[in-house]
C-alpha positions as a Markdown table, in Angstrom:
| # | Residue | x | y | z |
|---|---|---|---|---|
| 1 | Met | -0.1 | 0.1 | -0.1 |
| 2 | Val | 0.9 | 3.7 | -0.7 |
| 3 | Tyr | 1.1 | 5.8 | 2.4 |
| 4 | Asn | 1.6 | 9.6 | 1.8 |
| 5 | Ser | 1.1 | 10.7 | 5.6 |
| 6 | Cys | -0.5 | 9.7 | 8.6 |
| 7 | Phe | -3.7 | 10.6 | 7.6 |
| 8 | Asp | -3.7 | 7.9 | 5.0 |
| 9 | Ile | -3.7 | 5.3 | 8.3 |
| 10 | Ile | -6.2 | 7.0 | 10.1 |
| 11 | Gly | -8.3 | 7.1 | 7.1 |
| 12 | Pro | -10.2 | 10.1 | 5.2 |
| 13 | Ile | -12.8 | 12.8 | 6.0 |
| 14 | Met | -15.7 | 10.9 | 4.9 |
| 15 | Val | -19.5 | 10.2 | 4.8 |
| 16 | Gly | -19.6 | 7.0 | 6.7 |
| 17 | Pro | -20.0 | 4.4 | 7.8 |
| 18 | Ser | -16.8 | 2.4 | 6.6 |
| 19 | Ser | -14.0 | 3.6 | 5.2 |
| 20 | Ser | -13.5 | 0.3 | 3.0 |
| 21 | His | -17.1 | -0.1 | 2.0 |
| 22 | Thr | -17.8 | 3.6 | 1.5 |
| 23 | Ala | -14.8 | 6.0 | 1.1 |
| 24 | Gly | -12.5 | 3.6 | -0.8 |
| 25 | Val | -15.6 | 2.8 | -3.1 |
| 26 | Val | -16.1 | 6.6 | -3.8 |
| 27 | Ser | -12.9 | 7.2 | -5.1 |
| 28 | Ile | -13.0 | 4.2 | -7.5 |
| 29 | Gly | -16.0 | 5.7 | -8.8 |
| 30 | Lys | -14.8 | 8.9 | -9.1 |
| 31 | Phe | -11.7 | 7.5 | -11.1 |
| 32 | Val | -14.1 | 6.0 | -13.5 |
| 33 | Tyr | -15.7 | 9.8 | -13.8 |
| 34 | Asp | -12.7 | 11.0 | -14.4 |
| 35 | Phe | -11.6 | 8.6 | -17.0 |
| 36 | Leu | -15.0 | 9.4 | -18.8 |
| 37 | Gly | -14.7 | 13.1 | -18.6 |
| 38 | Gly | -17.8 | 13.3 | -16.8 |
| 39 | Glu | -20.8 | 11.3 | -15.3 |
| 40 | Pro | -22.0 | 8.3 | -17.4 |
| 41 | Glu | -25.1 | 7.8 | -18.9 |
| 42 | Ala | -25.4 | 3.8 | -18.1 |
| 43 | Val | -23.7 | 1.9 | -15.6 |
| 44 | Gln | -23.4 | -1.7 | -14.3 |
| 45 | Ile | -21.9 | -2.2 | -11.0 |
| 46 | Ile | -20.7 | -5.7 | -10.0 |
| 47 | Phe | -20.1 | -6.2 | -6.3 |
| 48 | Tyr | -18.2 | -9.3 | -5.5 |
| 49 | Asp | -17.5 | -11.1 | -2.1 |
| 50 | Ser | -18.3 | -9.0 | 1.0 |
| 51 | Phe | -19.2 | -5.7 | -0.9 |
| 52 | Ser | -22.3 | -8.4 | -2.7 |
| 53 | Glu | -23.1 | -9.2 | 0.8 |
| 54 | Thr | -23.2 | -5.9 | 2.6 |
| 55 | Tyr | -23.4 | -3.3 | -0.1 |
| 56 | Lys | -26.9 | -1.8 | 1.2 |
| 57 | Gly | -26.0 | -1.9 | 5.1 |
| 58 | His | -22.7 | -0.1 | 4.6 |
| 59 | Gly | -24.0 | 2.3 | 1.8 |
| 60 | Thr | -21.5 | 1.0 | -0.9 |
| 61 | Asp | -24.2 | 1.1 | -3.5 |
| 62 | Lys | -24.7 | 5.1 | -2.5 |
| 63 | Ala | -20.9 | 5.7 | -2.4 |
| 64 | Val | -20.0 | 4.1 | -5.7 |
| 65 | Ile | -22.8 | 6.2 | -7.4 |
| 66 | Gly | -21.8 | 9.4 | -5.5 |
| 67 | Gly | -18.1 | 8.7 | -7.0 |
| 68 | Leu | -19.6 | 8.2 | -10.7 |
| 69 | Leu | -21.2 | 11.5 | -10.1 |
| 70 | Gly | -18.1 | 13.4 | -9.6 |
| 71 | Met | -18.2 | 13.4 | -5.8 |
| 72 | Glu | -15.8 | 13.5 | -3.2 |
| 73 | Thr | -15.3 | 11.1 | -0.4 |
| 74 | Asp | -16.5 | 13.8 | 2.2 |
| 75 | Asp | -19.6 | 15.0 | 0.1 |
| 76 | Lys | -22.7 | 15.0 | 2.2 |
| 77 | Arg | -24.8 | 14.4 | -1.0 |
| 78 | Ile | -23.5 | 10.8 | -1.1 |
| 79 | Arg | -26.5 | 9.7 | 1.4 |
| 80 | Asp | -28.7 | 11.1 | -1.7 |
| 81 | Ala | -26.6 | 9.8 | -4.7 |
| 82 | Ile | -29.0 | 7.1 | -6.0 |
| 83 | Glu | -31.8 | 9.5 | -5.8 |
| 84 | Ile | -29.5 | 12.3 | -7.7 |
| 85 | Ala | -28.4 | 9.6 | -10.3 |
| 86 | Ala | -32.1 | 8.9 | -11.0 |
| 87 | Glu | -32.9 | 12.7 | -11.2 |
| 88 | Arg | -30.0 | 13.1 | -13.7 |
| 89 | Ser | -31.2 | 10.0 | -15.9 |
| 90 | Val | -28.2 | 7.9 | -15.1 |
| 91 | Ala | -29.0 | 4.4 | -15.3 |
| 92 | Phe | -27.7 | 1.9 | -13.1 |
| 93 | Ala | -27.9 | -1.6 | -12.1 |
| 94 | Phe | -26.5 | -3.3 | -9.3 |
| 95 | Val | -25.2 | -7.2 | -9.6 |
| 96 | Cys | -23.9 | -9.4 | -6.8 |
| 97 | Glu | -21.7 | -12.1 | -7.4 |
| 98 | Gly | -19.3 | -14.4 | -5.4 |
| 99 | Glu | -15.5 | -14.5 | -5.7 |
| 100 | Cys | -14.0 | -12.1 | -8.1 |
| 101 | Pro | -12.2 | -13.8 | -11.2 |
| 102 | Tyr | -10.0 | -11.1 | -11.6 |
| 103 | Tyr | -8.6 | -9.9 | -8.2 |
| 104 | Asp | -8.5 | -12.0 | -4.9 |
| 105 | His | -10.0 | -9.6 | -2.2 |
| 106 | Pro | -13.1 | -9.5 | -0.7 |
| 107 | Asn | -14.0 | -5.6 | -1.4 |
| 108 | Thr | -13.8 | -5.6 | -5.3 |
| 109 | Val | -16.3 | -4.0 | -7.6 |
| 110 | Leu | -16.2 | -3.9 | -11.5 |
| 111 | Ile | -17.9 | -1.0 | -13.3 |
| 112 | Thr | -19.2 | -0.9 | -16.5 |
| 113 | Ala | -19.7 | 2.4 | -17.7 |
| 114 | Arg | -21.0 | 4.4 | -20.8 |
| 115 | Lys | -21.1 | 7.8 | -21.8 |
| 116 | Glu | -21.9 | 9.4 | -25.2 |
| 117 | Asn | -19.7 | 6.7 | -27.6 |
| 118 | Glu | -17.3 | 5.4 | -24.9 |
| 119 | Ser | -17.6 | 2.4 | -22.8 |
| 120 | Val | -15.5 | 1.2 | -20.3 |
| 121 | Val | -14.8 | -1.7 | -17.9 |
| 122 | Ile | -12.7 | -0.9 | -15.0 |
| 123 | Gly | -12.0 | -3.0 | -11.9 |
| 124 | Gly | -11.4 | -1.5 | -8.3 |
| 125 | Val | -10.7 | -2.8 | -4.8 |
| 126 | Ser | -11.1 | -0.9 | -1.6 |
| 127 | Leu | -7.8 | -1.9 | 0.6 |
| 128 | Gly | -9.2 | -0.3 | 4.0 |
| 129 | Gly | -8.9 | 3.0 | 5.6 |
| 130 | Gly | -10.0 | 4.6 | 2.7 |
| 131 | Ile | -7.3 | 3.4 | 0.3 |
| 132 | Ser | -8.1 | 2.0 | -2.7 |
| 133 | Lys | -6.8 | 1.1 | -6.3 |
| 134 | Ile | -7.7 | 0.3 | -9.7 |
| 135 | Phe | -6.5 | -3.2 | -11.1 |
| 136 | His | -8.4 | -3.6 | -14.1 |
| 137 | Ile | -9.0 | -1.2 | -17.2 |
| 138 | Asn | -10.8 | -3.0 | -20.3 |
| 139 | Gly | -9.2 | -6.4 | -19.6 |
| 140 | Cys | -5.7 | -4.8 | -18.9 |
| 141 | Ala | -4.1 | -5.7 | -15.7 |
| 142 | Val | -3.1 | -2.1 | -14.0 |
| 143 | Asp | -1.9 | -1.1 | -10.6 |
| 144 | Ile | -3.0 | 2.2 | -10.1 |
| 145 | Pro | -3.1 | 3.3 | -6.5 |
| 146 | Leu | -5.9 | 5.9 | -5.7 |
| 147 | Asn | -4.2 | 7.8 | -3.0 |
| 148 | Ala | -1.0 | 8.7 | -4.9 |
| 149 | Asp | -0.7 | 10.9 | -7.9 |
| 150 | Tyr | -1.3 | 9.5 | -11.1 |
| 151 | Asp | -1.4 | 10.7 | -14.9 |
| 152 | Leu | -4.7 | 10.3 | -16.3 |
| 153 | Thr | -3.7 | 11.2 | -19.6 |
| 154 | Glu | -1.0 | 8.5 | -19.6 |
| 155 | Ile | -3.6 | 5.9 | -18.5 |
| 156 | Arg | -5.8 | 6.6 | -21.1 |
| 157 | Val | -3.2 | 6.4 | -24.1 |
| 158 | Leu | -2.2 | 3.1 | -22.4 |
| 159 | Tyr | -5.8 | 1.8 | -22.2 |
| 160 | Glu | -6.0 | 2.9 | -26.0 |
| 161 | Glu | -2.7 | 0.9 | -26.8 |
| 162 | Lys | -3.8 | -2.4 | -25.0 |
| 163 | Pro | -0.6 | -4.2 | -25.7 |
| 164 | Arg | 1.4 | -1.7 | -23.6 |
| 165 | Cys | -1.1 | -1.3 | -20.7 |
| 166 | Ala | -0.8 | -4.7 | -18.9 |
| 167 | Ala | 2.9 | -3.1 | -17.7 |
| 168 | Tyr | 1.7 | 0.1 | -16.4 |
| 169 | Val | 2.3 | 0.5 | -12.9 |
| 170 | Gly | 0.6 | 3.4 | -11.3 |
| 171 | Gly | 1.7 | 6.5 | -9.3 |
| 172 | Ala | 4.1 | 9.2 | -9.7 |
């Protein structure tokens, strides 16, 4: 894990109740938002393992939608993110699965999102304490820690040039 300060260990300022089930997931959704250059029109969210068992009780559903709408971890609107998405005509569906075939961790999510003519499949994992990373972009294995600096332009170039993307290791 990448720790930039003691606040990475304590956890982020966030809308709760759980740093791994909410804050970490907001940042995964926000990465998809940034990758697409704005909020998606349609999204399928697959929760794996513990996310699939507790996503409603821990607010993981609201957290990922909040991130997909461009919200940060401390945005109080996360509590109403599902209603806000519906008002903005963002179509979304949740799917619950068992073990993730792409990454061995209980807090994994795979997001398929579409905006205009672009579609992307992004996998993320929430590692605890609000720390998360992206491990999958359109079939390519990546390692992009979301609490470190990363160059989204470089990531998009690698995504468009699939043979190179598996070699990318995130961080500045």
